[in-house]
N, C-alpha and C positions, 0 to 999 in steps of 0.2 A: 749411238752409242758405238764404242771401237768393236771391233769385230773379238775381243773377248767377253767370255762368259760369265756372267752374270747370276748369281743365284738369290731370290726373294724368297724370305720363309716367313710365312702367316703363322703364328704362334698367340696365343690366350689360355690361361689356365680354365677362364670360366666358359663353360658350353651354350652354346647360343648368340655367342657374340659375331658372328658373320664371316668365320675365317672361311670357308669355303666358297661362299657366295662371293668374296672379295677373292678371292684365289683366281677361281675362273672369270670373272669376268676382268680383272688386272691382266691376267693372261690373253685373253680375247683384244683386249684395247690395245697391249702391246705389239701384238701380231698386227691389227689394222692400222699401227700407228707404222711399222715398218722397219720395228725394230725386232724381228723374229729373224731366224724361226725358235720357237719358244717350245718349248716340253714342259708337262704337270706330273709332277709327283705327289701320289696322295698316301701319306704314313698313319691315316685315321685305320682302324680298324673297322670301322663303319663303313667305310667306303663309298661316303657321299659323292666325293666329287669323283670317283672313277665308272660311279652310277650316270652322272650328268653326262662326263662325256661320252660314255656308250650311248646315251640318247641321242646324241648330236650327228648331223648329216655330214659337217665341214671335219677334215682332214687334219686341219691345222687349229690350235695347236693339238702337236704332240703328244701322248700320253704313255708315260714309263714305269713300268711294272718294277718294284723294286721293293726291299726290305730296309730298317731302321740297320741290320747290321752289314749288308751288303751298300749303303749310301754312300759312302766315303769313296769307295773303288769304282760305284755306278757314275758317279758324277763325274770323276777323273776320266772315263771313258767317255761319256756325252761333251765333255770340253774339247774334246780331240776330235769330235764330229760334226763341229761347225755351228753348234749354239749358239744364240747368244742372249739367252734369258731360259731360265729356269725357273721355276714359281714352285715351291714346296706345302703342301697343305697340311696342318700336323693334328693331333686328336688333341679333347681339351682336357691337360693335365700337367702336372709339373713334376714330372721323372727322369730317371736318367736318359730314357729314352731322345725326351725333348731336347736335353741338353747336347745329346748326339746330332741331333737335326740343326740345334742352333748354330753348332761347330761349324758346319759347312756352308752357312747363310753369308752374303755379303752385307746383308742390309735385312733387319726382322722388323717387321711390320707386325703390332700389336692393336688387332682393332677391340674396342672398347664400345660398349652401348654406353649412354647418358643414365646410369644406375646408382645407384650406395652398392649395390653386390657387384658388379661389374668393377667399379673402382675399387673395393675390398679387395677382389680378386685377383688384381694387377700385380700386387707387390713379390708374387711368386716368381711368375715370369718376367719383372726386371729383375729380379735377383740374378734369375739363370741367365740374362742377357749381359750384363754386366760382370758375373762371372767368367763369361764367354769370352768378357772383352770384344764385342761386336756392338756397330750401330745401334739405336733405336730409334722407331718413328710411329709415335701414336695416332691412330685412324679413328674419329668418332663416327660410328656407325651407327644406323639403324635411329636416328635422331627427330625428335619434332621439330617441325619449322616454328620458329618464332616463341620457342620455350627456353625459358630462366636456365634449365638445370643443362640446356645442352653446352651455353657460354660458360657456367661454371664446374661441369666437368674439364672443359678444355683449358680451364684454369688449373683446375686439380692436376691434372695430368701433367701441363706445362710444368709443375716442380721436380718431375722427376724424369722428363726426358722432352724429345721434338715433339711437337702435334702439327701434324699435316695441316697447312692452311686449306683443306678443303673438306666439310660435312658431307656424308652420307645420309639422306634423309631415309626414312623410312615410307616406303610405297610400294603396293602391288605389283610395281613391275618386276621388280626384283625377282619373287615368286613366279610369277605368272612365265617370267620368260625362260625360267629354269627346269619348266616342266618337259620340257621337248627336246632339252639340251642348247639352248640359247641363250643370247644376254638381251640385255636390256639396249645395248648398243645394236644388236643385229635386227631387233624387233624393230624399233624406233629408233634411227641416230639422234632425232631432234631431240629426243623427251629428255625431262631435266636429272631426270638418272642418269641419263646416259653420258650427258655431261660433263655431270658430277666424278662419273667415272673416268672418264677421259683426263680430267683435269689432275685428278686424285693419279694416275701413270704418269703424267708431265712432271709432276712434282717428284714422284717415286724415280724415275727414269732423270733427273738432274742430281736428284742423292746419289742414286749409283756411279754417276760420272765423276763425281768430286770423290767420290770415295776411288774410284779407279784410276783417282790421276789425271782424268780428262778434261782440265780445265777450259781449255779452248773449246771443245764440245758443248761442255756445259754453257760457257757464256753464246755460243752460238744460238744454242737451243732455246737461252732466257732471252735472246735477242728477237726472236721470232716470234715468241708467246706475248711479251708485254711493249706495248711501243711507248715511245719516250715525250713526256711531255714537254713544251718548248720553253717551260722556265725551268729545266732541272739543269744541274753542271753539267749531264752527259750531252745534252744538246748545245748545250753553250761551245762546249767544246768542240763539238761537231760541224759547228757552224763555218761558214764560208767566213774569208777573210776579210777584215772592213777593208773600207777605200782610204787610199791617201788622205783624202779634204777629212772625212772623219781622224785619222791615227794625228793631223796636223790641229785639227779641236781640240782633241782631247791633251796635246803634247802645252797646247797653249793653257789651260785650266792650270790655277795654284795647286801646289800641293797639298794635300789633306792635313791638318793639324794631328799631329800624334795625340791620344788619347792623354798621357802623362803630361802634356803641355798645356791642353785645353783649361780656359779659366771654371773653375768650379763656381756654381749659380751660388748667390747670397741666399741665405734662407729667409722667409720673411719675420720681421721682429714679432717677436710672441707677445699675444694682447695684457695691456695691464692688467692685474687682478682686482677686482671690486670689490668694494666692501660691503657685506652684508650685513643688515640688522639682524640679529638675533630673534627669532621667532617664541614667545612664549605659547607654551600650551593654552589651547581652549579649555576652560571648565567645561567638566561630562557634565551632559543634561539626562538627568532620571539616575536610576540605580545602573550599580556596573552589575555586566552578567557574571554568571558563577564561575564560567571558563575562563577568566581572567583573574579572577581571586584564588581558583587550583586551576593550575596549568595542568594539560593532560599527563598522566602519569601511564608509563607500561607496567604490566604485571611483573617484570624482574625488579621493579623499582621499588613497587609497592612491597615486595616480599622478603627488600633487605633488611638485614637486623637494625633494629632503632639502637640509636646511638643511648650513652648512659644517660638518665635523667628525662627522656621521651619515653611517651608511649608507644607501644608497638601500632603501625597502622594496620587494620586487616583488612580482607578484602569482603566483601557482600555476603559471599557463601562461608566465610568464615565466621561471621557474627553470631552471637547465640540467638537460638529461635525468639527469645524472650521480647528482642529488640525490634525483630521485623514481623512480630507476628498480626496478621490482619485480619485475623477473625474466622480466618479458612484451613483447614488443616483436616486432608482427607483421613490422615491415620489417627485422631482424636475429635471426631467431629462433635461427640458431645461431652468430651470432655472439660471444654469450659475453657477461657482464657487463663494464661499462667494470673499469678498473682501481681497484685497492684497495676491490672491495666483492664480499663473496661472490656465489657460484654459487647463485640459488633454483630453477633449472631442474629439471626431472624427472632421475633417474638415465638417465646413459648406456648402460644394457642392463635392459631390461624383460621379465621372463621367460628366453625361452632365446636372442632374440635381441637383437640390439644395435639401438639406435635410430640411425638415417641421419639 
């Protein structure tokens, strides 16, 4: 980056999203990548980032003690000291104090865990950033490898802002390294977690370059990270000029026919329709099932009022007891059947004793 100082703010209303962890790791990664000197500022009353820095043995990045009320004046003084990057950690809230911190940032990073609770809490932070008119980047943090919810979270966040093309996965390396004030890159530079943090910083650095207007430096940094494929237009433009023999052979080739003058292909003729003899329905063998004679009707159809001259169709539970009596009635076992129906109860005498 240029010598101009940039301010990177990590903000999120949701607690436990990884703001403090990413703040420390990005600051150390930027210092290791040659983007220093880097300064850390902790505006969280819990002071987790300050406690982590106090446990460090390395002197860089430096730590600056300030308050939200003095933040704008202190940042103006820090810009004059030759710092190139200031990383600010914020508390998990969406208050006026957070708005003042966001006002001082050049780029706002919103760490988001792939969970429904984090996605619901993102809205308040996005509103604060949009009200301040600051650029926003979502960073998917603490993700599970090969989980569908991780990709779904990135898709959901992309509807509200830019999502960093790097996913920070949930590993024990982050918590274990921060116990004694270090980062995953300082413990094991070849670990996957360290490479993810380094790639995330490379992306954030490029965004800061574009925001500051250093487009030439951004293109140079991008060229160092990405290799050019052989069949891309960039490689074709940067290739060596062709030989005179090749240019002469290309000149002898006939000029291509423009699309407007090319003959249109004639569509194949449609097949002639063939006469098909009507098929007579085969007579049904055997009785017709009841479900074909009486199609299935819903309860709503059955309860519709009958038209004039038709008897209403009753449900089974609406029929009178006399029509469906089967000889078993728990409430009146000895009352006998209704008038006109046969008695289907068991015989009054069973064995040697009459039934009572």
